[in-house]
C-alpha positions, -999 to +999 in steps of 0.1 A: +208-148+169+180-163+148+172-154+112+138-158+097+132-160+059+098-146+050+080-141+017+058-110+016+030-105-009+015-071-016-013-062-040-020-025-042-052-007-053-034+006-084-037-030-098-002-029-113+005-064-102+015-086-073+047-077-055+067-106-040+096-100-017+117-126+001+137-112+030+158-124+059+150-108+092+174-108+122+170-092+156+201-076+169+197-064+205+165-043+204+164-037+166+155-056+135+176-058+104+166-072+070+183-084+038+163-086+006+170-119-010+148-119-041+119-098-054+096-096-084+064-080-096+041-103-114+016-084-137-020-094-135-037-107-167-063-084-182-089-108-169-077-105-133-074-067-135-110-066-146-122-090-119-105-072-091-116-038-103-152-049-106-153-070-073-167-041-053-199-045-074-202-082-069-227-102-049-218-120-017-216-153-037-193-137-064-170-121-038-167-154-018-158-173-050-133-146-060-118-147-025-110-184-029-099-182-065-077-152-058-062-171-028-052-199-052-037-174-076-016-159-049-006-194-038+004-204-073+023-172-081+042-173-048+051-210-051+063-205-086+084-175-075+102-196-049+107-225-073+120-202-100+146-188-076+153-222-060+146-207-026+124-217+004+106-196+030+100-201+067+067-182+064+045-165+039+027-132+047+000-119+024-017-085+026-044-096+001-063-072-022-086-046-007-122-047-019-139-027+009-124-005+035-150+012+057-135+013+092-161+040+103-187+014+096-167-013+114-155-035+086-127-039+060-122-067+034-090-079+018-096-110-004-070-137-011-082-166+010-054-177+033-064-213+034-064-215-004-030-197-005-016-221+022-026-251+001+003-243-022+029-241+005+045-262+032+051-234+057+028-213+078+008-185+061-003-152+078-031-131+062-060-107+071-039-081+090-064-053+092-097-068+105-087-071+142-078-034+145-110-024+129-130-046+153-111-028+181-123+006+169-092+015+148-089+024+111-070-008+103-046+015+084-020+025+077-001-006+089+031-001+070+044+026+094+049+000+121+075-016+098+089+018+089+096+025+126+115-007+130+132-012+096+138+024+083+143+044+115+173+062+101+148+085+083+127+112+099+097+099+079+087+076+052+065+087+023+049+060+001+032+070-031+011+040-042-025+037-050-029+061-021-002+083-007+006+079+030+033+091+054+048+080+087+068+101+111+095+084+130+097+100+165+091+092+201+053+092+196+050+078+160+023+091+137+010+081+103-019+087+080-032+084+045-026+117+026-047+114-005-055+090-034-026+089-058-018+063-085-053+048-081-065+080-098-036+087-121-036+051-135-074+053-140-069+084-162-039+069-181-060+038-188-085+060-208-056+068-232-046+032-235-017+033-211-013+013-179+002+044-162+016+078-170+053+070-176+074+095-156+044+119-157+050+128-193+013+131-202+006+151-171+035+174-179+019+181-213-015+191-198-028+224-185-039+230-149-077+233-144-079+257-114-115+253-107-111+215-104-080+219-083-100+241-059-128+215-057-103+187-049-085+208-023-116+217-005-125+181+006-131+179+043-109+148+047-078+170+044-088+190+074-092+160+097-066+150+122-050+116+122-057+087+126-074+087+093-073+064+062-088+061+027-102+035+005-115+032-030-150+043-018-135+078-013-123+080-049-157+068-062-177+093-042-154+123-039-130+123-068-143+106-100-176+126-101-156+158-102-140+147-135-173+145-154-173+181-165-139+178-183-129+160-214-091+165-217-073+136-200-039+153-201-055+183-183-071+160-157-038+143-152-019+176-148-045+189-123-047+157-102-009+155-101-008+190-088-034+180-062-013+151-050+018+173-048+000+200-028-014+175-004+019+158+002+038+191+004+014+203+031+017+171+051+055+171+050+060+206+062+064+197+099+087+167+094+123+177+100+149+155+084+153+131+054+121+116+041+124+081+024+102+081-007+089+048-022+061+033-043+053+037-079+049+074-076+086+078-067+093+070-103+069+097-116+095+124-123+070+152-128+051+144-096+084+144-076+094+177-092+061+193-081+064+179-046+099+191-042+090+225-056+060+230-034+076+217-002+111+232-009+129+200+001+146+171-016+130+137-012+154+108-004+150+079-029+165+045-020+174+017-044+149+007-070+143-026-051+132-007-020+112+018-040+093-011-056+091-036-028+091-018+006+055-026+013+059-063+005+090-063+027+071-046+055+042-071+053+067-099+055+079-083+087+044-078+101+037-115+093+068-126+112+058-105+142+024-122+142+040-156+139+061-148+169+030-134+187+046-100+190+027-067+184+025-056+147+000-028+150+004+004+170-031+015+179-018+051+185-015+053+147-047+035+137-070+048+164-076+016+183-052+028+210-040-008+215-009-027+206-021-057+187-007-089+172-030-091+142-034-116+113-048-150+108-024-179+108-026-212+088-001-236+102+020-257+079+009-293+072+021-320+096 
């Protein structure tokens, strides 16, 4: 029985920092088990938050430069993390930071150049997980559910409330999809008041519901589509932010958008029977969780703080390991490519 120690790196669209999770993975019979060894979130500097947020507007030259520079940043931060904890990894797996995600147009881009990242390590590095599935006609997302089915199969489903909310359903024919934008929007609104996020939903709780805005948000055609389906920042820019222009009260906007998230999640959870594992930054938003549980009439299962914060980094470490072993790490029934793929680019360790 062999154990692999893998460092997973995850940077979400909410720009709250880089999640690093070092875990041991062991295969027992036909199932995988993991032990979380060390984990940490490294906050981005104001400069890096600005650069990543504005990257979508950059030229090809600027994005190419940013890709390499961000790869070096990931390499330095991950190397320092291992040194600080006096630990080593057999493999590093990096999701990268999404700049564009347009699978319907045949492309997706997660920056964080794997070669630059690998120059800071002496072990193999896996990166660029989504592109192959998109080239095969899939959405390239969501990918975390593949890990959910293998690592968290005790639950009927897994709900992650990060920059975007997504859900996976653990059953004989697995399903998963992006539900709606979540912390990406809430953090944007909180930033306008000088906060990095709305702590426990306190500002939202103080606001008033704007019914007309809620109706506009709820009427978006995306919510009527069947899975496979996924979302990117482009959806927020075109379909969400313009709706806010007629309103000036940030607490009211936060209250209304929180209600929208809760309604969308409650609707998508209604046919899942059993315990639902809930992770991501939104799991710590007390007001949002209250509204979801009220609207869905069910109690959400919350794991340890470490799993809430680092599940996606753990899963990408696992997906990287599967790629390293040349095993499938994408289920195309979920993404729409209808193929099992072993996806991700590999930079081998120096000789």
